[in-house]
C-alpha positions as CSV (number, residue, x, y, z in Angstrom):
1,X,13.3,-25.2,14.8
2,X,15.1,-24.6,11.5
3,X,17.6,-21.8,11.4
4,X,17.5,-19.4,8.6
5,X,18.8,-16.0,7.6
6,X,16.1,-13.4,8.3
7,X,15.0,-11.2,5.4
8,X,16.4,-8.0,7.3
9,X,20.0,-9.3,6.5
10,X,19.1,-8.5,2.8
11,X,18.7,-4.8,3.7
12,X,22.2,-4.2,2.5
13,X,20.9,-3.9,-1.0
14,X,18.8,-1.0,0.1
15,X,21.1,0.8,2.5
16,X,23.0,2.5,-0.2
17,X,19.7,4.0,-1.5
18,X,19.1,5.5,1.9
19,X,22.6,6.9,2.2
20,X,22.2,8.4,-1.2
21,X,19.2,10.2,0.0
22,X,16.8,8.7,-2.6
23,X,13.9,10.7,-1.2
24,X,15.6,14.0,-1.8
25,X,16.3,12.8,-5.4
26,X,12.6,11.9,-5.8
27,X,11.6,15.2,-4.4
28,X,13.9,17.0,-7.0
29,X,12.6,14.7,-9.7
30,X,9.0,15.7,-9.0
31,X,9.8,19.5,-9.0
32,X,11.8,19.2,-12.2
33,X,9.2,16.9,-13.8
34,X,6.5,19.5,-12.9
35,X,8.4,22.3,-14.7
36,X,9.3,20.3,-17.8
37,X,5.6,19.1,-18.0
38,X,4.3,22.7,-17.8
39,X,6.6,23.6,-20.7
40,X,5.6,20.6,-22.8
41,X,1.9,21.2,-22.3
42,X,0.3,22.1,-25.6
43,X,-1.6,25.1,-23.9
44,X,1.8,27.0,-23.6
45,X,2.3,26.8,-27.3
46,X,5.9,25.9,-27.2
47,X,5.5,22.3,-28.3
48,X,3.0,21.1,-31.0
49,X,0.3,18.6,-29.5
50,X,1.4,15.6,-31.5
51,X,5.1,16.1,-30.4
52,X,3.9,16.8,-26.7
53,X,2.1,13.3,-26.7
54,X,4.9,11.4,-28.3
55,X,7.4,13.1,-25.6
56,X,5.0,12.1,-22.8
57,X,5.0,8.5,-23.8
58,X,8.9,8.3,-23.6
59,X,8.7,10.3,-20.3
60,X,6.5,7.5,-19.0
61,X,8.9,4.6,-19.9
62,X,11.1,4.6,-16.7
63,X,8.0,4.5,-14.5
64,X,6.5,1.7,-16.5
65,X,9.7,-0.3,-16.2
66,X,10.0,0.3,-12.5
67,X,6.4,-0.7,-11.9
68,X,6.9,-3.9,-13.9
69,X,10.1,-5.0,-12.1
70,X,8.4,-4.5,-8.7
71,X,5.3,-6.4,-10.0
72,X,7.6,-9.1,-11.3
73,X,9.2,-10.0,-8.0
74,X,6.4,-9.0,-5.6
75,X,4.8,-12.3,-5.4
76,X,7.8,-14.5,-4.9
77,X,9.3,-11.9,-2.4
78,X,6.2,-11.9,-0.4
79,X,5.6,-15.6,-0.5
80,X,9.1,-16.6,0.6
81,X,9.1,-13.9,3.3
82,X,5.8,-15.2,4.8
83,X,7.0,-18.8,4.7
84,X,10.3,-18.0,6.4
85,X,8.5,-15.7,8.9
86,X,6.2,-18.7,9.8
87,X,9.0,-21.3,9.9
88,X,11.0,-19.0,12.3
89,X,8.3,-19.1,14.6
90,X,7.1,-21.9,17.0
91,X,3.7,-23.4,16.5
92,X,2.7,-21.9,19.9
93,X,3.7,-18.3,18.9
94,X,1.6,-18.7,15.6
95,X,-1.5,-19.9,17.6
96,X,-1.1,-17.2,20.3
97,X,-0.9,-14.0,18.2
98,X,-1.7,-15.2,14.6
99,X,-5.6,-14.7,14.9
100,X,-5.1,-11.6,17.1
101,X,-2.8,-9.9,14.6
102,X,-5.5,-10.3,11.9
103,X,-8.1,-8.8,14.3
104,X,-5.7,-5.9,15.0
105,X,-5.2,-5.1,11.4
106,X,-9.0,-5.2,10.8
107,X,-9.5,-2.8,13.7
108,X,-6.8,-0.3,12.5
109,X,-8.2,-0.5,9.0
110,X,-11.8,0.5,10.4
111,X,-10.4,3.4,12.3
112,X,-8.6,4.6,9.0
113,X,-11.9,4.5,7.1
114,X,-13.6,6.2,9.9
115,X,-11.1,9.0,9.7
116,X,-11.4,9.1,6.0
117,X,-15.3,9.3,6.2
118,X,-15.0,12.1,8.8
119,X,-12.5,14.2,7.0
120,X,-14.1,14.0,3.5
121,X,-17.6,14.9,5.0
122,X,-16.3,17.9,6.7
123,X,-13.8,19.4,4.1
124,X,-16.2,18.2,1.0
125,X,-13.4,18.2,-1.6
126,X,-15.7,16.9,-4.3
127,X,-17.9,20.1,-4.0
128,X,-15.3,22.2,-5.7
129,X,-15.3,19.9,-8.7
130,X,-19.0,19.5,-8.8
131,X,-19.4,23.3,-9.0
132,X,-17.2,23.2,-12.0
133,X,-19.5,20.8,-13.7
134,X,-18.5,17.6,-12.1
135,X,-16.8,14.5,-13.7
136,X,-17.3,13.1,-17.1
137,X,-20.8,11.7,-17.7
138,X,-21.9,13.3,-14.6
139,X,-25.6,13.6,-15.7
140,X,-25.9,9.9,-15.8
141,X,-27.7,8.2,-12.9
142,X,-25.3,5.9,-11.1
143,X,-25.7,2.1,-11.7
144,X,-26.3,0.3,-8.4
145,X,-25.1,-3.3,-8.7
146,X,-27.3,-6.2,-7.4
147,X,-24.7,-7.3,-4.8
148,X,-25.9,-4.4,-2.6
149,X,-29.2,-5.9,-2.2
150,X,-28.0,-9.1,-0.2
151,X,-24.8,-8.0,1.7
152,X,-25.5,-10.5,4.6
153,X,-26.4,-13.4,2.2
154,X,-23.0,-12.9,0.5
155,X,-20.8,-13.2,3.6
156,X,-20.6,-17.0,3.6
157,X,-19.5,-17.1,0.0
158,X,-17.1,-14.4,0.7
159,X,-15.6,-16.3,3.6
160,X,-15.3,-19.4,1.5
161,X,-13.7,-17.7,-1.4
162,X,-10.9,-16.5,0.8
163,X,-9.3,-19.8,0.3
164,X,-8.2,-20.0,-3.4
165,X,-9.4,-23.2,-5.2
166,X,-6.5,-22.5,-7.8
167,X,-3.5,-20.9,-6.2
168,X,-1.8,-20.4,-9.6
169,X,-4.8,-18.6,-10.9
170,X,-4.4,-16.2,-7.7
171,X,-0.8,-15.7,-8.6
172,X,-1.4,-15.1,-12.1
173,X,-4.1,-12.5,-11.5
174,X,-2.4,-10.9,-8.6
175,X,-5.1,-11.5,-6.1
176,X,-2.9,-10.8,-3.0
177,X,-5.3,-12.1,-0.4
178,X,-5.6,-15.4,-2.0
179,X,-1.9,-15.7,-2.4
180,X,-1.3,-14.8,1.2
181,X,-3.8,-17.2,2.6
182,X,-2.3,-20.0,0.4
183,X,1.2,-19.1,1.6
184,X,0.3,-19.1,5.3
185,X,-1.4,-22.6,4.9
186,X,1.8,-23.8,3.2
187,X,4.1,-22.3,5.7
188,X,2.1,-23.7,8.8
189,X,2.1,-27.2,7.0
190,X,6.0,-26.9,6.6
191,X,6.3,-26.4,10.5
192,X,4.8,-30.0,10.7
193,X,7.7,-31.5,8.6
194,X,10.8,-33.0,10.0
195,X,13.7,-30.6,10.1
196,X,15.8,-32.5,7.5
197,X,12.8,-32.5,5.2
198,X,11.9,-28.8,5.5
199,X,15.6,-27.5,5.4
200,X,15.7,-27.6,1.6
201,X,12.6,-25.6,1.3
202,X,13.7,-22.9,3.7
203,X,17.1,-22.8,2.0
204,X,15.4,-22.3,-1.5
205,X,13.1,-19.6,0.1
206,X,16.2,-17.7,1.3
207,X,17.9,-18.0,-2.2
208,X,14.6,-16.5,-3.9
209,X,14.6,-13.7,-1.3
210,X,18.2,-12.7,-2.1
211,X,17.4,-12.8,-5.8
212,X,14.3,-10.5,-5.3
213,X,16.3,-8.1,-3.3
214,X,18.9,-7.7,-6.0
215,X,16.2,-7.1,-8.5
216,X,14.5,-4.6,-6.2
217,X,17.8,-2.9,-5.8
218,X,18.1,-2.5,-9.6
219,X,14.6,-1.1,-9.8
220,X,15.3,1.4,-7.0
221,X,17.9,3.0,-9.3
222,X,15.1,4.0,-11.6
223,X,12.8,5.8,-9.0
224,X,14.1,9.4,-9.3
225,X,13.9,9.0,-13.2
226,X,10.4,7.3,-12.9
227,X,8.9,10.2,-10.8
228,X,10.4,12.9,-12.9
229,X,9.1,11.3,-16.1
230,X,5.6,10.5,-14.5
231,X,5.2,14.1,-13.4
232,X,6.3,15.7,-16.6
233,X,4.0,13.2,-18.6
234,X,1.0,14.1,-16.3
235,X,1.4,17.8,-16.5
236,X,2.1,17.8,-20.4
237,X,-1.2,15.7,-20.9
238,X,-3.4,17.3,-18.3
239,X,-4.9,20.9,-18.1
240,X,-3.2,22.9,-15.3
241,X,-6.6,24.0,-14.2
242,X,-7.7,20.4,-13.7
243,X,-4.6,19.5,-12.0
244,X,-4.9,22.6,-9.5
245,X,-8.5,21.8,-8.9
246,X,-7.6,18.3,-7.7
247,X,-5.2,20.0,-5.3
248,X,-7.8,20.3,-2.7
249,X,-8.6,16.8,-2.9
250,X,-4.9,15.9,-2.6
251,X,-4.7,18.1,0.5
252,X,-7.7,16.4,2.0
253,X,-6.1,12.8,1.5
254,X,-2.9,14.0,3.1
255,X,-4.8,15.6,6.1
256,X,-6.4,12.2,6.7
257,X,-3.2,10.4,6.4
258,X,-1.7,12.8,9.2
259,X,-4.7,12.1,11.4
260,X,-4.0,8.4,11.0
261,X,-0.4,8.9,11.7
262,X,-1.2,10.6,15.0
263,X,-3.6,7.7,15.8
264,X,-0.5,5.3,15.4
265,X,1.6,7.4,17.7
266,X,-1.1,7.5,20.3
267,X,-1.4,3.7,20.0
268,X,2.4,3.4,20.6
269,X,2.5,5.8,23.6
270,X,-0.6,4.3,25.3
271,X,0.0,0.5,24.7
272,X,3.8,0.4,24.8
273,X,4.7,3.5,26.9
274,X,7.2,4.4,24.2
275,X,8.0,8.0,23.4
276,X,6.1,8.6,20.1
277,X,8.6,11.2,18.8
278,X,11.5,8.6,19.5
279,X,9.5,6.1,17.7
280,X,9.1,8.4,14.7
281,X,12.8,9.1,14.8
282,X,13.6,5.5,14.8
283,X,11.5,4.6,11.7
284,X,12.4,7.5,9.5
285,X,14.7,5.4,7.2
286,X,11.8,3.0,6.1
287,X,9.3,5.8,6.0
288,X,11.7,7.7,3.6
289,X,12.3,4.7,1.5
290,X,8.4,3.9,1.3
291,X,7.9,7.5,0.4
292,X,10.5,7.1,-2.4
293,X,9.3,3.9,-3.9
294,X,5.7,3.8,-3.1
295,X,5.9,0.1,-2.6
296,X,5.6,-1.3,1.0
297,X,6.7,-4.8,-0.3
298,X,10.0,-3.4,-1.5
299,X,10.9,-1.9,1.8
300,X,10.2,-5.0,3.9
301,X,14.0,-5.9,4.5
302,X,14.6,-2.3,5.9
303,X,11.3,-2.4,8.0
304,X,12.5,-5.7,9.6
305,X,16.0,-4.3,10.2
306,X,14.6,-1.1,11.8
307,X,12.0,-3.1,14.0
308,X,14.9,-5.5,15.3
309,X,17.7,-3.0,15.8
310,X,16.1,0.5,16.3
311,X,12.8,-0.5,18.1
312,X,14.2,-3.5,19.9
313,X,11.4,-5.9,18.5
314,X,12.1,-9.7,18.8
315,X,13.0,-11.1,15.4
316,X,10.4,-13.7,15.5
317,X,7.8,-10.9,15.7
318,X,9.1,-8.8,13.0
319,X,9.8,-11.6,10.6
320,X,6.1,-12.6,10.8
321,X,4.4,-9.2,11.2
322,X,6.1,-7.3,8.5
323,X,5.5,-9.5,5.5
324,X,1.9,-10.0,6.5
325,X,1.4,-6.3,7.2
326,X,3.0,-5.5,3.8
327,X,0.3,-7.4,2.1
328,X,-2.9,-7.0,4.2
329,X,-2.3,-4.0,6.5
330,X,-3.2,-1.1,4.1
331,X,-4.5,1.5,6.4
332,X,-3.3,4.3,4.2
333,X,-4.7,2.8,1.2
334,X,-8.1,2.1,2.8
335,X,-8.2,5.8,3.8
336,X,-7.3,6.8,0.4
337,X,-9.9,4.5,-1.2
338,X,-12.5,5.8,1.2
339,X,-11.8,9.5,0.5
340,X,-11.7,9.0,-3.2
341,X,-14.9,7.2,-3.1
342,X,-16.8,9.9,-1.2
343,X,-14.8,12.6,-3.3
344,X,-16.3,11.1,-6.6
345,X,-19.7,10.7,-5.2
346,X,-19.6,14.5,-4.2
347,X,-18.2,15.4,-7.8
348,X,-20.9,13.5,-9.4
349,X,-23.6,15.1,-7.2
350,X,-24.6,11.8,-5.6
351,X,-26.1,11.8,-2.1
352,X,-25.0,8.8,-0.1
353,X,-27.1,7.3,2.6
354,X,-26.1,6.1,5.9
355,X,-26.5,2.5,4.4
356,X,-24.4,3.4,1.4
357,X,-21.7,4.6,4.0
358,X,-21.8,1.4,5.9
359,X,-21.4,-0.6,2.5
360,X,-18.6,1.5,1.4
361,X,-16.8,0.9,4.8
362,X,-17.3,-2.9,4.5
363,X,-16.3,-3.0,0.9
364,X,-13.1,-0.8,1.6
365,X,-12.1,-3.0,4.5
366,X,-12.3,-6.2,2.4
367,X,-10.7,-4.5,-0.7
368,X,-7.8,-3.0,1.1
369,X,-6.8,-6.4,2.5
370,X,-6.4,-7.6,-0.9
371,X,-4.7,-4.5,-2.3
372,X,-1.2,-5.3,-4.1
373,X,1.8,-3.8,-2.3
374,X,3.0,-2.0,-5.2
375,X,2.7,1.5,-6.9
376,X,-0.8,1.9,-8.3
377,X,-2.3,-1.0,-6.4
378,X,-4.7,1.3,-4.5
379,X,-6.4,2.4,-7.7
380,X,-6.6,-1.2,-9.1
381,X,-9.0,-2.1,-6.1
382,X,-10.6,1.2,-6.2
383,X,-12.7,0.5,-9.1
384,X,-14.6,-2.5,-7.5
385,X,-15.2,-0.1,-4.3
386,X,-16.8,2.5,-6.6
387,X,-18.9,0.1,-8.3
388,X,-20.1,-1.6,-5.1
389,X,-21.3,2.0,-4.1
390,X,-23.0,2.6,-7.4
391,X,-20.8,5.4,-8.3
392,X,-19.6,5.8,-12.0
393,X,-15.8,5.1,-12.7
394,X,-15.5,7.4,-15.5
395,X,-13.7,10.0,-13.4
396,X,-11.1,7.4,-12.2
397,X,-8.8,8.3,-15.2
398,X,-8.3,11.7,-13.6
399,X,-7.4,10.0,-10.2
400,X,-4.9,7.5,-11.9
401,X,-3.0,10.6,-12.9
402,X,-2.1,11.9,-9.6
403,X,-2.2,8.6,-7.7
404,X,1.6,8.1,-7.8
405,X,2.0,11.3,-5.9
406,X,-0.6,10.3,-3.2
407,X,0.9,6.7,-3.3
408,X,4.1,7.9,-1.8
409,X,2.4,9.5,1.1
410,X,0.1,6.6,2.0
411,X,2.8,3.9,1.5
412,X,4.7,5.8,4.2
413,X,1.8,5.6,6.4
414,X,1.3,1.9,5.6
415,X,4.8,1.1,6.7
416,X,4.4,3.1,9.9
417,X,1.3,1.0,10.5
418,X,3.4,-2.3,10.1
419,X,6.0,-1.1,12.5
420,X,3.4,-0.1,15.1
421,X,1.9,-3.4,14.9
422,X,5.5,-4.7,15.5
423,X,6.1,-2.7,18.8
424,X,2.5,-3.5,20.2
425,X,2.8,-7.2,19.5
426,X,6.2,-7.3,20.8
427,X,4.9,-5.7,24.1
428,X,2.9,-8.8,24.6
429,X,4.4,-11.7,22.8
430,X,8.1,-10.7,22.4
431,X,11.0,-12.7,23.6
432,X,13.2,-10.3,25.3
433,X,16.0,-12.7,25.2
434,X,16.2,-12.8,21.5
435,X,19.4,-11.7,19.9
436,X,19.4,-9.9,16.6
């Protein structure tokens, strides 16, 4: 088996951000941005409307640069991380828990969606917006796409379409599920090569990982300014009443995420017999960094290092589970998409049948697996979920405004889910003699 430097060795590029309390700077940026945004809002009369819009565009600039830098290196980072994770495992390990890991991720995603449905149906966050008149074009009848009529018939096509016929097209369009499957196939094929033939590929992957992490560390420096600018621009453009009206919806999403977090802690306690509070304490660094950046892909090195050093997970488990989990294990995002879909249905006054709820569940499971591990990735996929349920997407523009705030919470939960998977699979497939 070829030896390579694990991605967790590259966490040195992110350690300084943790020591510098990036999460605290982000919260300060949020609060300062909110204050500046309120002052710049034309409704206060302090700044003319045209000047307010111009300043909002400039305030958005750091956030746009940060997102583009993360998007730029996301695919090469995930591509090389998955390959090195697969090459670092023996073929027997991959056969043993590869399929079971996928089934586990589908199971936890389904639980997340059930939590989202229950919380939303009980608390009804969209009812408040509906009583105020609903979202734009709420008088229009929803357009139900033809795909709903033959869900079972579309399953064979959906399965065959998982394998991209043009990997470059998947890379260019950001179809993460296609990229992940292509990468897994290539990674498994590399394990069949002779050591001397495969070694240059692994060394090249290591070099790409290092380059990506240097770029990530540069992008992270912009995070407090990006959050400040985003919040200021949001409140300078949005009516304060609308923002406060969406506050209840945001609380419902956060409640759902907390319930999902409790579910993870129960899994850790029951399956691995670990103290759930000790587990939470051990993973606080990747959680805080995920909260600060809203990108689970950017936090991968810290997640791996935490799994190895703080949780005692075998390196061959964490090197495989974390990169895969960062791209397809999006439980927090799935919960967000489910809550938002039902919230918008309530806001438009649309009654959803049991069949519609099942359709939403099926679509969210499929969509969340392909959600990019970047800020705003959940909203990109959300449009397809809304269309599949026949809900107008006009109100999505309002959700986009507050998505960055919710993205911070759900990314922290996503990373918690990845680390939960690490300790669970280490319980059954870990090699205790591994040295990190």
